[in-house]
N, C-alpha and C positions, 0 to 999 in steps of 0.2 A: 605348455595352461589346460587349463579340467574349460571343454567343450562351452559348458554351461558360463562362461568368465569373456568365451567370444563377441564382446556386444561394443565395438569399438576403441580406437586409442586412450589410453589412460588421459589422457589430457584433454577430452573433453569435464563438463561440469561439472555431468555427474553421471551416475554409473549406472545399472540397473542392478539388485538384491541377490536374485535369483534362489530366492527361501527354498529348502531343504526340511526336510523332515529327515532326524537321526535312526537311530536302529530303536527307541525310547520316546519314539515321536515327538520330540524336541527339537523344534522349530533351530536351525544349525545352517551359516553360513559356506558357503563350499568357497568366494574368493578368501576368507579370511580361517578358513581350516577351524572355527570357533562355537559354540551354541553364545542364543541370543540374549542369553540367561542363566543363572543355578539350577543344576537337575533337581535343587530343594521348592525351588517355585518359584516361576518373575517373584510375584508379587506377593509371598511373601518377603523374595529378599527387600525388592521395592522400599517396603513393609520398615523391617528391618533397620537394613542400610542403609536411607537415602534417607526414608522420614522421619526414623529415628535419632541418627548420626547429627542431622538437621534443628534437632532438636522442636519438633510435627509431630502434633501442630499444634503448640504450646504457645511456636512464637510467633506467631499470627492471628492468634489469637487478640482479640479488640485493634488490628486495624486496619485501617481506610484500605491500605495497599500493599499487596505482599510478593512478592516479586521471585519466580524461583529460575534457574538457566542448570538445562542438561548440558550435557558433553555427549551427544549421541543419542538420536531417538527411537531406533532400531526399531521394533515395535508397538510401542507408544506404552510397553507397559507400566515405566515409573510416571506417565504419566494422565494414563488412570486410574494410579493408585494413590496420587497427588490428589485426584477430581474426588477419589468416592472417600477421601478422608476429609477433603475440604466439606462436603457435602454435609458428610455426617458430621459436621464440628455445628454446634449451636449457636458459640462464639465469633466464627470462623470472622478472614476480613474481610470485605466487603466486598475487595476486589481481588480475584487472585489473576499472575502472570505467571502464563510457565513457556520457559523459551527455550528453543531447541534447534539442536542442528543434524544434518545428515546429510552424506553426501550417495552415499547408497538407498532410496528409497525403495518403498512397496508399491510395487500396484496394487491400485483397492482389492483388487482378490485376490493377490495373494495375503494386508491385510487382514481381511476376512478371514480366510483358511488358519491365520494365526490366534485364529480366535474362536473358532472354532470351538474348542474347546470346555470355551466359559460355562458354567455353571445357564442350560437352561434357566431363563424367566430370574436371574439373580441381578445382581445394582450392575456389575461389568460387564457383565454381559449388553446389557441395556447401553451400560455407555461407549461400549466397542462397537454398538451398532448406530450412537450416535458419531462417534470418532470418523467410520467408516465411510459413514455418507457425505460425509463433510471435507472429507478430502480432496485437496486439489489435486489442477492438474501438476502436473511433475514439471515443474520447468523454472530453473536455476532461481535461487534471490528470494526473499522474506513474506513467507502467508501466512494471512494471521484468518483463524479462525478463531468462530466465536460459542459459547456454550453458555446454556446456564440465565438465558434470557443479556448475555450480551455482561454477566457478573464474570467468566471465568475466560483468557483470552487463551491463547496459545501461537505463540507467534515459533515458527521450523523455518529456519535457513537452510535450502537446501544447497546446497557444494561445498566445496574445500573447509577443512576447516580454517586450514591460515585468510579465508575468505572472511569464510561465515562471521566466526568469537569475535574479533574484532571492528564487523559493521555492526555491530546492536548499538543500540545509544538506548541505557538504563542502568540502572541502580538495583542491583543485583543480592537483595536477602538471604538465599540458598545456590551453592552449589553443589548439582550432582554429577561428579566427576565417573562418565559408565561413560559404557563405548568396550569392541572388544579388548585383551589381553593386550599390554604392551608389547609385548615381543611378537606379537602379527599387526596393529594396528600402533605402532611411535610415534604416530603422526597427531596421534589424539593427546597424549601424554605427553610429545618431546618438555621442555625447558620453553618455550617461545611460546606456544600452546596456553601451559599454566603459568605466567609472567603477565597475559590475557585479563587473566579475571582480578588485578589486583586492579586497573582500572576502569573494573567492570562492579566492583564490589564496591559492596553502601556500606557504611561502620556500622561494628560489632558481624557484618554478612558472616558466617560461617559455610564448612562443605563437608561433603561427605562420600567417601570412593570402596570400596570391596579390596581396592589393591594398598599393598601393603609394600610395593613395590619402592628402592632406595633412592631410584632419579628421581619418583614421582609424593617424596618425602621434601625430598630438597629440593625439588624444584617451586615446591610451594610453599618451604619457608623461605625460601630466593622474591619470592613475589609478595611475603610481609605476611603468613599464615602463619600461628601455631600451631604441630605439627601434635598428634595425641596416638596411638596405639588402644585399640579399645577390643573384646572381644569378641572373633566375627563369628559371623554368620551361617550356620550347616557347618558345608567342609574346610571354609575356610577359621584355621585357627587364628588369624585377626583385620583388625578394616581400619581405614583411618578414618577423625575425626578431626578438623581444622578449625580455626576461629580466626577471622583476621583483624591485625595486631599493625599495620605497620609502624616501624620507629619512628616515618617521615611519613606524608599525605602530600603529599605535589595539588596540588588547589585543581578544581574540572574544568576546565572548557566552560569559558561566562558566556556560550551558548548556550549549555546542556543542563544551567539551573531552567527550573520554572518561571515562565513569567505573572505570575496570576497563584502562584502557591496560593491555596486553600480555597478561595473563589469560588464562590454559591450562584452565582448571577453572570449571566454575561450578555451584553448587544451586542448583536451583532447584526453590519449594517449592508445590508444589500439582501433583495431578494429573489435572486437569481440563482445562481445552478450553484453557489457560490456558498452561499447566503444560507443555502437552502438547506446544505449539505452538511457547513458547519452549525446550525442548530442542529440539526438531525443527531452528530454526534457530540456533541456539548451536554442538550437532553439526554443521550443514551453513558455520561460519565456521570451523569446526577446533579446536572447544572441548571440551576430556572432559566431561561433562554427570551432576549424580545429581538423581535429584527424588524429594523426598520427602514425605508423606503420611502425613498422622491415620489413612488406612481404609483395612483390610483387604485394598481392590483397589480398580485408577483409576477411575476418574470414578464419584464414590459419592456427590458434588452434585449439578447443577441438567446436569451433562452426562452422568449418567445416564440416562435416561431413551429410549426406543426409539427414537423418534425426533422428526425436530427442524429446521425449515428456512435458509435462507439462502438473501439476497437483496439488492438495493440498496434504494434509497428514495428518490424527486421529491421540490422542493416549486419555489413557485415563485419562491424568491429562491435555490435555488440554494448555500445556507449548508451551516456549518462538516459540519453532522448530515449533512446528501444528498451535502456531499461524501466526506467522510470514508465515509457508507455505499459511496458506490458504490467508490472507491477500493479499498477491502475488499472490496468480493462478489464485482470483478475480478479479487485477487486471490486472494481462497478458492481458485473457478475455476480457477484454473492450477495451486494443494495438491493439488485433489484429482485434475487428472492425475495429477501425479508421485506423489502418495500416496494413489490410491484406494480408499473405503473396500471393504467385502463388498459393499453396495448404494450404487444413490443415483437416488432422479426427479429427473427434466429436467426444466425449466421449473416454473414456481410462476404462481400469478392472486391478484390482490393486488386486493380488488372496489377499484372508486369510483362508491360509488353518487351520486347527487346532481350527479359528474362528467358534462360535454357530450363527445364522443369527439370533436370538434372544437375545442375549449377545451383537449383531451388532448394530440391530433398540436400546434396549434398550440403548447406547450411543446415539448416533443420536436425543434422547428425549434428552436427559439430559444433554447434549452440546448444544442443542436446533442448530440446525447443517438442513438447510430443505434441502429435497431432490432435488429441482435444483442446490444443493453446493458439493449434497453426496449422496449416500443411501444402504444401505443393500440388498444384493440378497444374494439366497442358490443357490446350482449348478446347480439347471434345467433353472435359471433365466438365469444364469452367463452363462449357454451351449448354453442355444435363440440369448446371446448378441454375443458374442464369436462367433456363429457360429462351434463352435470345442467340441469334446468329451470332459467334465470339471465336476466334480466330489464334487469338493470342493467351498464354502461360494468365494466371495468376494465384495469390495468396489467398487463402479459405482462412475463416476466421468463424469454426460454427458458436462459438461464443461472442462474438462480434453482434450490432447487428442494428438495430433501429426502433429509437423509440421519442413518443411528445414530449417534449422538454415541459409547457408549460404543465400540464398535468402532472409530473414526478414532481417538479417543485411544488407542488400543492399538495401532491403528499407527504416531501420530505418534512414541510411547512408543520405540519401538523401536531402539534400539542404546545406548540409555539406562540406566543402571543408576536399577532401584527399591528404594526404602528404603521400605516400608511398617509402617501399624501401628507410628508413629513421634512422635507430638505433641510440638509444639513448642513449648512455654509463655515463649517472651521470644526477645530477639533481642539480641547486645551486639556494638558496635565493639568492630572488635582491632589498631586501626594503622590502614590501607587496609583488610584486609577485617570479619569480619564473623564472629560465634560464632550457632548455636542453639542453646541451652538446653534441659532441660527443666525440670519441675516444679519438681525438687527444686535444679534449681539448675545443674546439672556438661551439660558441656559433649555434646552428638550428633554435631559435625561443626564445621569451619570451613573461611572459605576467601575469595579473591580477588576474587569477585562472586556475589554472591546475588539472586538474580530473586526475589519477592514474589504470586506466583500463585493466592494459597490462598482467593481471594472470602472470601466474610461472613466468616472467620475473618481477614482482613486491619486491621481497624477494631483489633481488640482485638493488633494487636503493633504496630501503628503511634502508639496512645498514646502508651505510656508512654518512647518513643524520644526526644523531643521538643517542643516546645512546638511546631512547625513540624509536626508527625508529629500529635498530638492537634487538630491543626483540619481537618490533612487528614477525618483518622477522622472529623469530626464531618458534611463534608458527604456522606459515604457511609451506606447503610441498606441492610439486606437482607430481602429479598422473596419473601417465601414464594408457594410457586402450588404448583395443584392440577391436573394433567394427568387426564381420562379414560381406557378402555385398552376401547377395544369389542372384545369375541371375534370370531375367524374365520366363526365357525358363525351369526354369529346377521345377523336377514335383516334387510334394510336397504343404498339407496342409498351407492357410494361414490362419490367425486369422482375425475378420473384422474388431478387434478394435485394435486398441495398449493396449498391459498387459505385467502390470508388475509385475512380480510376482520370485523373486531369480534370472533376469533378464530379456530381457526385447527384447519385438518384434513390431518392425512397420511396415504395411506391406507402398511401397512406391506406388504411383498413377501408375508408372510404370509398375509393376507387381514386384521387385524389394519387399525383406528383410532386413530387416536391424535385428539383432540378436547381443547383448551384454551385459554382455559388463566386459571385465577384468577388474582386479585395480591393481596397484602396485604404493610403494611407491618410490621415489630416484632410480629410472626405467629409463635411458637416453635413451632406444635402441629402434630406428628405426623402425627397420623391421616389418615384418609382420612374426611373431612364430607361431609355428609349433602344439606347447602348447596349447595354447589361442584362436585359431582356431579353434580347436579340443571343448576347453571346450564352446566358443559361441554354435557352431553346435549342439552339448549337452544342450543349454538353449532352439535350437528350436528343439529338438527329444524331452525332456524335456514338453514342453508347445504344440507340435501339433500331440503328438503322435508317432507313426514307418517311419520314414522320412529315406531317401536315401540321403548321405553327395556328394554334390558335388563335382566333383572327380579337379574344380578348385578353388584355393584358390586368397579371393579374400577379403581384408578388408581394416583399417583404423587405423593409429595411431597419439594416439595423448594427448594431456596431455593439466591437468588440477589443477586448484591451490584450496588445503583446506587452511583451519582452523584449527586449533586442534578438537573447539565444533561443530561444521564441522554444520555453520553459517558464510553468508555473513560478506565482514571487507564494511563496509560506516558506512562512516561519516570522521572527521577532523582525522591530527597524531599530538599525545600529544607535546609537549613542553619541557615539564616540568609535574616535582611531586606538583598538589596545597600543600599549610600549610594546610590548615582544610581542611578537610572532602575527606580525599583521597579515602575509599574506594564507593564511588557513580562517576560514571562514565561522568556525567554531569558538577563535579568541576575540572574536568581536563582541564588548557590552552593549546590549539593547535595552531599550524603552522601556521600565517593566507594564505589566497590563496591557501589552499591545500585542496585536498577531497580528499579520497577514494574513489575507489567504485571495488571491487574485492572478491575474494575468491567464487564464486557461485559452486563451485563444479561441482558434475553431475547433478543441476538446473536453467544452464544460463537461460535457456528459460522464467521457471517459476520466475525466480525472476527477473531478466534485468529491468524488466518497474518498480517494485516499488524501486530496489533499485535504479533506475536511479535517481527516483524522490523525494528520500527522501537528495541521494547526493543533486540537486538540490535547495533540500531548504533551508538544510542547510550552501551553497555557500552563495545564497542570503537573507537570517534570512526569509523567507517562510513560514507560518502556512505546518508541516510536515504532510506527508499522515501516516501517523502511529502512536500507540499511543508511549508515555514516555516508558514504557517498554519494547518492543520493542526497539525500540529509542538505546535503553542503550545496548536488546540483541546483535548487530548488531558493537554496537561500538568499533571501532579500539581497545580504554583506556581499554576495557572488562579482557586483561593481562594482563593490570597492574595493575588495583586493583584485579584483583585476590590472585598475589603479595601479596600488602599494604594488605591484608585478612587474607595469609596464614600468616604470618609473626609477625600478632599482638595480 
């Protein structure tokens, strides 16, 4: 094996690309012993093969939304060429989604090296610079990068094609079939991979590629494409164009359709983190948004705490909880750059008492988690970060931290209409839309799209709607939490960073310290309880050493909503059980015009952005920002699916 490729076992989710320049100074992959693009020019190839081969820009003109999927991101040349062509077209689609995948992604510095030959001052140089500036931490999973004010979205799936391609949930209008040559990278071209295109293809979808290999042609035909050879680009005699025209098109799963197609206005119930994030995501998608809440001000529930944590997580099995938390934490970081709160603490430590740093580092290597997402610290290194005596290993989340939730809620609500002091007693379906009713049964408002983001108030609205609503409400429980607020003038050590270890501490910029928190189910007591306050002071003492508790009791009580499996609820409410395939959430039909985004538990800051974007995608039928397995993991139908599986 080439010594440059000795970067760990091949069964890790990601590998390094190891960019090299060949004798002609063209980017070359030693792993595949192949060039990244044609010697005649990567951008010229992208325009001649992939854009022209998919009849672009003509086919996207006048469209509300157009979706491209590329197999093999590589250096990003096809993305940059598509971006430039879309931007230059005055009749372009209003929204362009570019989906791509890559198992061997480049580091940002390598990507910059690959694009350093773009002419100085050219548009492509500027576009490449924007791409490099937005380049994400190279962690497995789906990454969303937004450009042009959100009108252009790159959904980049990092991982093996066998997992990432089936993971997309989208209706694709044009396929760019790229990647290293079939004899060098057969997994990208095999029949199983190309068969997946049929599940993703929109009606009249097209595909284009420079490869005319017989196996490629036959696989496309079996997937339902009509294939045609055309004159090739540069030294290639021929290239392929294809159009999706299957003899039989099976119906898409019921939950894959838009819940409120064509909606122009949305009502969001709840002005906490979930509701504010949904309002922001829906406005970004072009909708007018009204947010309704029973309180006199936004963020009066658990979102009203003076300081809150955000960070990802890691687990040995890298299951749905760890993957959702990672995707959400990375998206939260991006939102914070676009919508910064008044203050933010950068970096967070999570205690790992009893763990061994060597095994922690091995876990990170096995899961291909990069240091700009998570690193393992021994006791002395953790102590140096924390600024306090600390004897245990710890996880360091450099992109995690803390912020003031009420202020961030107000930031995210800017641009939305607010209707406060407006209790909603019930919901009523009205055709494809919904009416909100007060206690007397009068209509407060009605809408074609209703988003339920009202936290602990959600079960009371779901239960009367239907049998499915009542069953879902049974899986939800409100949890009381009390935190302690230590005054700025009180003597005692404070950590430099937020820390979580059997409790948490958040040092506030004004010198105060948040310590918490307790958790009790089915507990409606709003008072500051002495026992709970003592518990929170104990967290401070345990994490910071021998400290003297303040004489005055200060703190806050609030309630949050949790699902039984401690994952959020994001998606439509089932309208009933399907006749077939009831063990798969995607096949359960949904009530039109209704989306749930709730049960954010104690991770409201971390989860809100990704949950809101997923809810928006499901409402409007846009490409999903997470992979299918995570959509299923947070689907409100999952509890009904589990009941079916237990019964069967």
